[in-house]
Phi, psi and omega in degrees: 000140180280137178293149179284328181229142178250155173274167175304318180297317179295321179295318178299318178295317181295319181272353182058050179233161177282157180299325178294326177293320177303310181291330175294320177299318179300317184280331187258331185248103182295345179275349181294125190279062178243142178207165182260137172237113181060035179082004181243132180293136175224152181230124179287128185295321180295316179293326178294318178297320178295319178298316179299317180298317179296319179298319179295318179295320179295322182291327181267354178079012184281344181256005184281140177277163177304146181295141178253130180274123180266139177282143177272080184293133175073012180234148177291156178298153177296140182293142178081008179243150176215152179299145179294147177085005180241000000 
């Protein structure tokens, strides 16, 4: 049976990452599913699998929405460009 919560060491082994990378993920990626229980870091296995799946999708571009064109507010148009159809 799979454990419901992993320790940082178990998570590092599962993800094949260094412990410093684990702590960097905790601090830099708000989606990384780590939290403290009684002052000790724990990682929910179900949430970790979902996070891994999301990371894989992001890396392959499968979860990206269509690009949105942003208007350049308050700036002149780029030189040499003109709106399509004109």
